[in-house]
MARNU-953305 format. One line per field, with one value per residue: residue in one letter; x, y, z of N, C-alpha, C in turn; residue number from 1. Coordinates in Angstrom, 1 decimal. Layout:
N
code <- (a|...)
n_east <- (X|...)
n_north <- (Y|...)
n_up <- (Z|...)
ca_east <- (X|...)
ca_north <- (Y|...)
ca_up <- (Z|...)
c_east <- (X|...)
c_north <- (Y|...)
c_up <- (Z|...)
pos <- (NUM|...)
END
This chain:
188
code <- (m|n|n|n|e|r|e|l|l|p|q|e|r|e|d|l|l|n|v|l|k|n|r|f|e|k|n|m|n|r|h|k|g|l|e|w|d|d|v|q|a|t|l|h|a|k|p|q|k|l|w|s|l|h|q|m|e|v|t|g|g|e|p|d|v|i|g|y|d|n|q|t|n|q|y|i|f|y|d|c|s|p|e|s|p|k|g|r|r|s|v|c|y|d|e|d|a|r|e|s|r|k|e|h|k|p|k|n|s|a|l|g|m|a|a|e|m|g|i|d|i|l|t|e|a|q|y|r|e|l|q|q|f|g|k|f|d|t|k|t|s|s|w|l|k|t|p|s|d|i|r|e|l|g|g|a|i|f|g|d|w|r|f|g|h|v|f|v|y|h|n|g|a|e|s|y|y|g|a|r|g|f|r|g|s|l|r|i)
n_east <- (-22.0|-25.2|-25.6|-27.7|-29.9|-28.8|-28.2|-26.8|-25.0|-25.7|-23.4|-21.7|-23.3|-23.3|-20.5|-20.1|-21.7|-20.4|-18.0|-18.9|-20.1|-17.8|-16.3|-18.1|-18.1|-15.5|-15.3|-16.9|-17.1|-18.1|-20.8|-22.3|-24.6|-26.0|-27.1|-25.7|-27.4|-29.8|-29.1|-28.3|-30.7|-32.2|-30.6|-31.0|-33.6|-33.4|-32.2|-31.3|-29.9|-27.8|-26.3|-25.3|-23.8|-21.9|-20.6|-19.5|-17.7|-16.0|-14.7|-13.0|-13.9|-14.6|-17.2|-19.2|-21.5|-22.5|-24.4|-27.9|-30.9|-33.6|-36.0|-36.4|-36.1|-33.7|-30.5|-27.3|-24.7|-21.2|-18.4|-15.5|-12.8|-9.3|-7.9|-8.9|-11.1|-9.5|-10.3|-11.8|-10.5|-8.7|-10.7|-12.7|-15.0|-17.8|-19.9|-20.2|-17.9|-16.0|-16.5|-15.8|-13.1|-10.5|-8.4|-7.0|-9.1|-10.6|-11.8|-14.2|-16.5|-16.8|-19.5|-20.8|-19.9|-20.8|-23.6|-23.9|-23.3|-25.3|-25.2|-24.7|-22.6|-20.4|-21.4|-20.1|-20.7|-21.2|-18.7|-17.1|-18.4|-17.7|-15.0|-14.9|-14.7|-12.2|-9.0|-9.2|-8.2|-5.4|-3.4|-4.5|-7.3|-10.8|-13.4|-16.2|-19.8|-20.8|-21.9|-24.4|-24.0|-21.2|-20.5|-21.7|-20.0|-17.8|-16.3|-15.4|-15.6|-13.4|-12.1|-9.7|-7.5|-5.3|-2.5|-3.7|-6.3|-9.5|-9.6|-11.2|-11.2|-11.1|-11.3|-10.9|-13.6|-13.1|-10.6|-8.4|-6.8|-4.4|-4.4|-6.9|-10.2|-13.5|-15.9|-18.6|-22.1|-24.8|-28.1|-30.1)
n_north <- (-78.8|-79.4|-81.5|-82.7|-81.1|-78.7|-76.7|-74.4|-75.0|-73.5|-72.2|-72.1|-70.4|-68.0|-67.4|-67.1|-64.9|-62.9|-62.7|-61.9|-59.4|-58.0|-57.8|-56.4|-53.9|-53.1|-52.7|-50.5|-49.1|-50.9|-51.1|-48.7|-46.7|-48.8|-50.7|-52.7|-53.9|-54.2|-56.0|-58.2|-58.8|-59.8|-62.0|-63.6|-64.3|-66.0|-68.8|-71.0|-69.7|-68.7|-71.0|-71.3|-69.0|-69.6|-71.8|-70.3|-68.9|-70.8|-72.0|-70.0|-67.6|-65.2|-63.7|-60.7|-58.0|-56.4|-54.8|-53.8|-54.8|-53.0|-53.7|-56.4|-56.6|-57.6|-58.4|-58.4|-60.5|-61.0|-63.0|-61.7|-62.1|-61.4|-62.9|-65.6|-67.8|-70.1|-72.7|-73.4|-73.9|-75.3|-76.5|-77.6|-76.0|-77.0|-79.8|-81.4|-80.8|-81.7|-84.4|-85.0|-85.1|-87.3|-88.2|-87.4|-86.1|-83.4|-83.1|-81.8|-79.4|-75.9|-75.0|-77.1|-77.2|-74.6|-75.0|-77.0|-75.5|-73.7|-71.2|-68.7|-68.6|-65.8|-63.5|-62.0|-59.3|-58.9|-59.6|-57.5|-55.4|-56.1|-55.6|-52.9|-52.3|-52.8|-54.4|-57.4|-60.8|-60.6|-62.3|-64.7|-66.3|-66.3|-68.5|-67.5|-67.1|-68.5|-67.6|-69.3|-69.9|-69.8|-71.8|-74.0|-74.5|-75.6|-73.9|-71.7|-68.9|-66.7|-64.5|-61.9|-59.6|-57.5|-55.5|-53.1|-53.4|-55.0|-58.2|-60.4|-63.7|-66.6|-70.2|-73.7|-75.5|-77.7|-77.4|-76.9|-75.2|-74.6|-72.0|-71.0|-70.5|-70.0|-67.3|-66.5|-65.5|-64.4|-64.0|-62.5)
n_up <- (73.7|72.4|70.0|68.6|68.6|67.7|69.5|71.7|74.8|78.0|79.1|76.8|75.2|76.7|76.7|73.9|73.4|74.9|73.5|71.0|71.7|72.7|70.3|68.7|70.0|69.7|67.0|65.9|63.5|61.6|62.0|62.3|64.2|65.2|68.1|70.7|72.7|71.3|69.3|70.9|72.1|69.9|69.3|71.6|71.1|69.0|69.2|67.6|65.6|67.0|67.3|64.7|64.5|66.4|65.2|63.1|64.6|65.9|63.8|63.0|61.9|63.1|63.4|62.9|63.3|60.4|59.4|59.1|58.0|57.1|55.8|56.2|58.9|60.1|61.5|60.0|59.7|59.0|58.3|59.7|60.0|59.7|57.7|55.5|57.0|59.1|59.9|57.7|55.4|52.5|50.9|48.2|45.9|45.7|46.4|44.1|42.7|44.5|44.5|41.9|41.8|41.2|42.8|46.0|47.4|49.1|52.5|52.7|51.2|50.2|49.9|51.0|53.7|54.5|54.3|56.3|58.5|58.6|57.3|54.7|51.8|51.0|48.5|45.5|45.5|48.3|49.3|48.3|49.7|52.3|52.2|52.4|55.1|55.9|55.3|53.9|53.6|52.7|52.5|52.0|50.3|49.4|48.6|46.6|46.2|43.3|40.1|38.3|35.5|35.2|37.0|35.8|33.7|34.9|36.5|39.3|41.4|43.3|45.8|46.8|48.5|47.1|46.3|47.0|46.1|45.5|44.2|42.0|40.9|38.9|39.0|38.6|39.9|41.4|42.5|45.3|48.0|50.5|51.4|50.8|51.7|52.8|53.3|55.3|55.6|57.7|58.5|61.0)
ca_east <- (-23.0|-26.2|-25.5|-28.9|-30.8|-28.1|-28.4|-25.6|-25.2|-25.8|-22.0|-21.3|-24.1|-22.8|-19.2|-20.2|-22.3|-19.3|-17.0|-19.6|-20.2|-16.5|-16.0|-19.0|-17.7|-14.2|-15.4|-18.1|-17.2|-18.8|-22.2|-22.7|-26.0|-26.6|-26.8|-25.5|-28.5|-30.8|-28.6|-28.4|-32.1|-32.5|-29.9|-31.6|-34.9|-33.1|-31.1|-30.7|-29.0|-26.6|-25.5|-24.6|-22.7|-20.9|-19.9|-18.6|-16.6|-15.0|-13.9|-12.1|-14.5|-14.8|-18.4|-19.5|-22.6|-22.0|-25.5|-29.2|-31.9|-34.8|-37.1|-36.6|-35.8|-32.7|-29.1|-26.5|-23.3|-20.3|-17.1|-14.6|-11.4|-8.4|-7.7|-10.0|-11.2|-8.5|-11.0|-12.6|-9.6|-8.4|-11.9|-13.1|-16.1|-19.0|-19.8|-20.0|-16.5|-15.2|-16.7|-15.2|-11.7|-10.1|-7.6|-6.7|-10.3|-10.6|-12.8|-15.5|-16.5|-17.2|-20.9|-21.2|-19.7|-21.7|-24.9|-23.9|-23.2|-26.5|-24.9|-24.5|-21.3|-20.5|-21.4|-19.0|-21.1|-21.0|-17.3|-16.7|-18.9|-16.9|-13.7|-15.0|-14.5|-10.8|-8.3|-9.4|-7.6|-4.2|-2.5|-5.4|-8.4|-12.0|-14.4|-17.4|-21.0|-20.5|-23.0|-24.7|-23.4|-19.8|-20.4|-22.1|-18.8|-16.8|-15.5|-15.9|-14.9|-12.9|-11.6|-8.7|-7.1|-3.8|-2.1|-4.7|-7.6|-10.2|-9.6|-12.1|-10.7|-11.8|-10.5|-11.7|-14.3|-12.5|-9.3|-8.4|-5.5|-4.3|-4.7|-8.2|-11.3|-14.7|-16.5|-20.1|-23.0|-25.9|-29.1|-30.8)
ca_north <- (-78.5|-80.4|-81.6|-83.2|-79.9|-77.6|-75.7|-74.3|-75.1|-72.2|-71.6|-71.8|-69.3|-66.8|-67.2|-66.6|-63.5|-62.0|-62.6|-61.0|-58.1|-57.3|-57.6|-55.4|-52.7|-52.8|-52.4|-49.7|-48.7|-51.8|-51.1|-47.4|-46.5|-50.0|-50.8|-54.0|-54.4|-54.6|-57.2|-59.2|-59.2|-60.6|-63.2|-64.4|-64.8|-67.0|-69.7|-71.8|-68.8|-68.6|-72.1|-71.0|-68.0|-70.4|-72.5|-69.3|-68.5|-71.9|-72.2|-68.9|-66.6|-63.9|-63.0|-59.5|-57.3|-55.4|-54.0|-54.1|-54.7|-52.5|-54.3|-57.7|-56.5|-58.6|-58.0|-59.1|-60.9|-61.5|-63.4|-60.6|-62.5|-60.8|-63.9|-66.6|-68.6|-71.2|-73.9|-73.6|-73.8|-76.5|-77.1|-77.2|-75.2|-77.6|-81.3|-82.0|-80.6|-82.6|-85.8|-85.1|-85.4|-88.8|-88.5|-86.3|-85.4|-82.7|-83.6|-81.1|-78.3|-74.6|-74.9|-78.2|-76.7|-73.5|-75.6|-77.7|-74.5|-72.9|-69.9|-68.6|-68.1|-64.5|-63.2|-61.1|-58.0|-58.9|-59.6|-56.1|-54.6|-56.4|-54.9|-51.5|-52.2|-53.1|-55.2|-58.8|-61.8|-60.1|-63.5|-65.8|-66.0|-66.9|-68.8|-66.7|-67.7|-68.5|-67.6|-70.7|-70.1|-70.1|-73.1|-75.1|-74.8|-76.2|-72.9|-71.1|-67.6|-66.4|-63.1|-61.5|-58.1|-57.4|-54.2|-52.0|-53.6|-56.3|-59.0|-61.6|-64.5|-67.9|-71.4|-74.9|-75.6|-78.9|-77.0|-76.4|-74.7|-74.4|-70.6|-70.6|-71.0|-69.2|-66.5|-66.6|-64.4|-64.9|-62.9|-62.8)
ca_up <- (72.7|72.1|68.5|68.0|68.5|67.3|70.5|72.6|76.3|78.6|79.2|75.5|74.8|77.4|76.2|72.6|73.5|75.4|72.4|70.0|72.3|72.6|68.9|68.3|70.6|69.1|65.6|65.6|62.1|60.8|62.3|62.9|64.5|65.8|69.5|71.1|73.4|70.4|68.7|71.9|72.3|68.8|69.4|72.6|70.6|67.9|69.7|66.5|64.9|67.9|67.0|63.5|64.8|67.1|64.1|62.4|65.5|66.2|62.6|62.8|61.1|63.8|62.9|63.4|62.6|59.4|59.0|59.5|56.9|57.6|55.2|56.8|60.3|60.4|61.6|59.1|60.2|58.0|58.8|59.6|60.3|58.7|56.6|55.3|58.3|59.1|60.0|56.5|54.2|51.8|50.5|46.9|45.9|46.1|46.5|42.8|42.4|45.4|44.0|40.6|41.9|41.2|44.0|47.0|47.7|50.4|53.4|52.5|50.2|50.8|50.0|51.9|55.1|54.8|54.6|57.6|59.5|58.5|56.8|53.2|51.4|50.5|47.1|45.1|46.0|49.7|49.6|48.1|50.8|53.5|52.0|52.8|56.5|56.2|54.2|54.3|52.7|52.1|52.3|51.7|49.4|49.8|47.6|46.6|45.6|41.9|39.2|37.8|34.2|35.4|37.6|34.8|32.9|35.7|37.2|40.5|41.6|44.6|45.9|47.7|48.5|46.7|45.6|47.3|45.4|45.6|42.9|41.9|39.9|38.6|39.2|38.5|41.2|42.1|43.1|46.7|48.4|52.0|51.7|50.3|52.4|52.4|54.3|55.3|56.1|58.4|58.8|62.2)
c_east <- (-24.0|-26.3|-26.9|-29.9|-30.1|-28.4|-27.2|-26.0|-25.1|-24.4|-21.5|-22.0|-23.5|-21.4|-19.2|-20.7|-21.3|-18.3|-17.6|-19.7|-18.9|-16.1|-16.8|-18.5|-16.3|-14.2|-16.7|-18.2|-17.9|-20.3|-22.7|-24.2|-26.7|-26.2|-26.7|-26.7|-29.6|-30.4|-28.7|-29.8|-32.6|-31.9|-30.5|-32.9|-34.7|-32.0|-30.5|-29.7|-27.7|-25.7|-24.7|-23.5|-21.6|-20.0|-19.0|-17.4|-15.6|-14.2|-13.0|-12.6|-14.6|-16.0|-18.7|-20.7|-22.0|-23.2|-26.8|-30.1|-33.2|-36.1|-37.4|-36.5|-34.8|-31.3|-28.3|-25.1|-22.5|-19.1|-16.1|-13.2|-10.5|-8.1|-8.8|-10.0|-10.4|-9.2|-11.9|-11.8|-9.4|-9.7|-12.2|-14.4|-17.4|-18.9|-19.6|-18.5|-15.6|-15.3|-16.0|-13.7|-11.4|-9.3|-7.4|-7.9|-10.2|-11.8|-14.2|-15.4|-17.0|-18.7|-21.5|-21.1|-20.6|-23.1|-25.0|-23.9|-24.5|-26.2|-24.8|-23.1|-21.4|-20.6|-20.3|-19.4|-20.9|-19.5|-16.7|-17.2|-18.0|-15.5|-13.7|-14.7|-13.0|-10.2|-8.4|-8.7|-6.4|-3.2|-3.2|-6.4|-9.6|-12.9|-15.6|-18.6|-20.8|-21.8|-23.2|-24.0|-21.9|-19.7|-20.7|-20.9|-17.6|-16.0|-16.2|-15.1|-14.4|-12.3|-10.5|-8.4|-5.6|-3.6|-3.1|-6.0|-8.2|-10.1|-10.5|-11.5|-11.5|-10.8|-11.4|-12.4|-13.8|-11.2|-9.5|-7.0|-5.5|-4.5|-6.0|-9.3|-12.6|-15.1|-18.0|-20.8|-24.2|-26.8|-29.9|-31.8)
c_north <- (-79.7|-80.5|-82.0|-82.0|-78.7|-76.4|-75.6|-74.5|-73.7|-71.5|-71.2|-70.5|-68.0|-66.4|-66.5|-65.1|-62.5|-61.7|-61.6|-59.6|-57.3|-56.9|-56.4|-54.0|-52.2|-52.4|-51.6|-49.2|-49.6|-51.7|-49.8|-47.3|-47.7|-50.1|-52.3|-54.6|-54.9|-55.9|-58.4|-59.7|-60.1|-61.9|-64.2|-65.0|-65.9|-67.9|-70.6|-71.0|-68.6|-69.8|-71.9|-70.0|-68.7|-71.2|-71.5|-69.0|-69.6|-72.3|-71.1|-67.7|-65.2|-63.1|-61.7|-58.9|-56.3|-54.5|-54.5|-53.9|-54.3|-53.2|-55.7|-57.7|-57.5|-57.9|-58.9|-59.3|-61.4|-62.0|-62.2|-60.9|-61.9|-61.7|-64.9|-67.5|-69.9|-72.5|-74.3|-73.6|-75.2|-77.3|-76.7|-76.4|-75.8|-79.1|-82.0|-81.9|-81.5|-84.0|-86.0|-85.4|-86.9|-89.2|-87.2|-85.4|-84.7|-83.3|-83.0|-80.1|-77.0|-74.6|-76.0|-77.7|-75.6|-74.0|-76.3|-76.6|-73.6|-71.4|-69.9|-68.1|-66.7|-64.4|-62.3|-59.7|-57.9|-58.9|-58.2|-55.2|-54.9|-55.7|-53.4|-51.2|-52.5|-53.8|-56.6|-59.7|-61.2|-61.2|-64.7|-65.4|-66.7|-67.2|-67.9|-67.4|-67.4|-68.5|-68.9|-70.9|-70.4|-71.5|-74.3|-75.4|-75.3|-75.2|-72.5|-69.8|-67.5|-65.0|-63.0|-60.0|-58.1|-56.0|-53.1|-52.2|-55.0|-57.0|-60.2|-62.4|-65.7|-69.0|-72.6|-75.2|-76.8|-78.5|-76.7|-76.1|-74.5|-73.0|-70.1|-71.3|-70.3|-68.4|-66.6|-65.4|-65.1|-63.8|-63.4|-61.8)
c_up <- (72.5|70.6|67.9|67.7|68.0|68.2|71.4|74.1|76.8|78.7|77.8|74.9|75.4|76.9|74.8|72.6|74.0|74.3|71.4|70.5|72.2|71.2|68.3|68.7|70.1|67.7|65.2|64.2|61.2|61.0|63.0|63.1|65.1|67.3|69.9|71.8|72.5|69.7|69.6|72.1|71.1|68.9|70.4|72.0|69.5|68.3|68.6|65.7|65.7|67.6|65.7|63.7|65.6|66.1|63.4|63.3|65.7|65.0|62.2|62.1|61.7|63.3|63.6|62.6|61.6|58.9|59.5|58.3|57.4|57.0|55.8|58.3|60.8|60.5|60.6|59.6|59.0|58.8|58.6|60.0|59.3|57.5|56.5|56.5|58.2|59.2|58.8|55.2|53.6|51.4|49.0|47.0|46.3|46.1|45.2|42.4|43.3|44.9|42.7|40.6|42.0|42.4|44.8|47.2|49.0|51.2|53.2|51.4|50.9|50.9|50.9|53.4|55.4|55.1|56.0|58.7|59.6|58.1|55.3|52.9|50.8|49.0|46.7|45.6|47.6|50.1|49.4|49.2|52.0|53.4|52.3|54.3|56.9|55.0|54.7|53.2|51.9|51.9|51.9|50.6|49.8|48.6|47.7|45.9|44.1|41.1|38.5|36.4|34.3|36.0|36.7|33.9|33.7|36.6|38.5|40.7|43.1|44.6|46.9|47.6|48.2|46.1|45.8|46.6|45.7|44.2|43.0|40.7|39.7|38.8|38.9|39.9|42.0|42.8|44.5|47.1|49.9|52.4|51.2|51.1|51.9|53.6|54.2|55.8|56.8|58.8|60.0|62.5)
pos <- (1|2|3|4|5|6|7|8|9|10|11|12|13|14|15|16|17|18|19|20|21|22|23|24|25|26|27|28|29|30|31|32|33|34|35|36|37|38|39|40|41|42|43|44|45|46|47|48|49|50|51|52|53|54|55|56|57|58|59|60|61|62|63|64|65|66|67|68|69|70|71|72|73|74|75|76|77|78|79|80|81|82|83|84|85|86|87|88|89|90|91|92|93|94|95|96|97|98|99|100|101|102|103|104|105|106|107|108|109|110|111|112|113|114|115|116|117|118|119|120|121|122|123|124|125|126|127|128|129|130|131|132|133|134|135|136|137|138|139|140|141|142|143|144|145|146|147|148|149|150|151|152|153|154|155|156|157|158|159|160|161|162|163|164|165|166|167|168|169|170|171|172|173|174|175|176|177|178|179|180|181|182|183|184|185|186|187|188)
END
């Protein structure tokens, strides 16, 4: 990978496209009415977005197309791994929360990692939408984009799937757990 330009090498690009195509074809319920050839053409036209998808993939997110926005002419990708992406766990919510810890600071934060990857963290509404495609986070949980009024008071929200329902909870933004990561979205 060419880190300076955030561009994938040709073999990395080809490997990623093959993984994405296979996932797309195995999970047609997530993107009814969409065609892989159209998605691939858009991906070829946006190599910087391929880099972000690659980051989603290598951190365990298993990104897949979950829809198309007709108003913006963009495909929408979400992390669709069964559990919160393994390479994005044990992080607090944001950099302010990470810095506020007196000891045992995690290496990164959910919002910090998302920004580095060029993706957005899922909102509560997006997380609930994702759960319509299956059961996600049955053993883990995922930080969610937190409303500013909650964050200003030191909190952050996260979600999971338990007892046949989506639950959204709160925690101190500085907390982190081995079973909590975050899921992202990317529009292309």
